[in-house]
C-alpha positions, 0 to 999 in steps of 0.5 A: 695260789696263783704264780706267773712262771718264767720259761727256758726262752723268756715266756711267762705261764699262768699257774695256780696251785691247790693244797699244801706244798708239803704234800705229794705234788701232781702237775696237771697238763691240758690239752691243746687249745685249752686253758688249765682252767678247763681242769675244774676248780672242784676237781682240783680242790678235791685232788688236793683234799686227798692229800696232793699239792695240785698244780694247773697252768695255761700252756703257752698261747692260751688264757693268761701266759704269753702268746708267741709269734710262731712264724718267727719262733715256732715250737714243738711238743718238746718246748711245750714239755720243757714249759711243764718243767719250768713249772715244776722248777718254779715250785722248786718241785724235782719229781712230781706225778705228772697228768695229762690229757690229750695233748697234755698226755702227748707232753706227759709222755715226753717228759716221762721218756726224756726226763725221767728223774722228774717223774714219780708216776704217770697218768695219761687221759684220752691220749695216744702215742701217735697223734698223726691219725687225728691230725691227718683225719681232721686236715682231710688227709689220707689215714690208711697208712696208720697203725691206730684208728682216725677219729670217727666221722661225727668229728670229722663232719663238724669241722667240715661243716664249720668250715664250710658256714663259719660262724659269724657273731660271738653267740654263733661262735660260742654255740659253734664251739659247744657243738664241738665240745659236745662231739668230745663227750660220750656215753649216756650221761648228760652233756655239762652244757652249763659248766662248759658254757660258764667255762668257755665264757671265762676263757675268753675273758682271760684270753687277749689272743684267743687265735693263737692257741691254734699254734698248738696244732702247728706245734703237734704237727712239728713233732714225731710220734712216740709209738717206740719211744714209749716203750722206755718208759719205766715209772708207773703209768696209769691210762684212763680212756672212754670207751666212746672217744670220738676224737681218739678211739679206744685203740690208742689207749690199749696200745699205750697200756700194752706198750708202756711197761707194767701200764694200767688201763682204766675204761670209763663208759665216756667219751674224750673229755671226763671233766665234770661228767666223770670227774668223780671217776677219773679223780678217784682212779688217780687218788687210788693209783697215786696212793697205791 
């Protein structure tokens, strides 16, 4: 079931729901620059089959959602959190399980901090309370001042190499994106090249202005860390993280789990991205958590 949703500032968000509205609602919030379809169809349907009403959506500036003139209308993570709440209202949901991946986890934290009445349970996947080390490292800035570690050299080397030799054809762009995605995976399981290639091609077809997704980096840069504010979260929280996360090393998850009261930490032998490679394990952990 697809639905277009209006945001507080008059934009339109594409959303899609799986399962019966009578079941427990779960809102899935994707990471930066990525469309809702990067929550795999099979994952969403299996989560719905487990007795949930599952909603995924395209952030503003991605996919079939509205794009923004960022210079005239800048936004930050609080605005993206308001977008998520607008999705819940459109489906007449007062309280939901909020699950966020990477930047989606930043947004999920803000919802739990500032709108606790809207959150039944919180699931934080491959995310952090402090995005600044990642942002600084990927921009070539010093990282020594931060409490939590920066991303690994594989990622920063990839970014530098891409900037020095940008891909010039559509095929080269796709291959470069796959190289970047491969870095986000880790552990000994095969990189899901076929599934990611198909999803990247579908994403390209769904987006009128792919460059608009880079606004998410500006939104993150405009937002403060949540190192202290997550201490106020009181909803049951599950932190899921990869032992081999190249973007946000494991210490980021450990900080979340130690700082959010009564949070649980589940560590898998994966990297930053779980989709397809670790979908069954992540799905099982979420189902067990929401039913406990």
